[in-house]
C-alpha angles and dihedrals in degrees: 000000000000090000094053090049091053089048089052093048097050092058097050094098092048092052091047087052093050091051093047093048091047093049090048091052092048089050093053093047098047096039095091089056094044099044097092094051100044098082091052088054094047092243102109088128088077090070095053118107092225088061091052090045090051094048090048092051091048091051095046091048092049089047092052092051093049094046094045090051092053091043094051099040106034126006117013091214120142103195095087086061089053092051089051095046094047091044092051094045093050091045094049092051098049095109095058097066103058136264094278094059097035096089094052092048089049092054093042091049093043091046093053092050091049088047088054092056095042090049091050092049091051093047090048091051091049092058104112095177095063 
């Protein structure tokens, strides 16, 4: 029972990271449809690039903390960091490739960030010495 509680606790940051990344991707994909309605709701700040940059920075910071914690304590594998870095890089450059490609880059970047967290969770669960 204690072991399962520890296993659940060590994946909390990864689960939060997956949720934050998924919400970020949903935000980016739905924003073109919600743009006309946001000012009426008093939520026009959501469409600002500074808001998107802040959410991306928060997500990447949380991801780094979660992955570093798993790396240091459990598995010593670097490839989750590579997934996180490439996902964040692709995600941050989504505006530079045009409106037609942007949704695909959002999904690719978000998928890589989620893959980083899922990889970290699996590696942490596999640790038999912990």
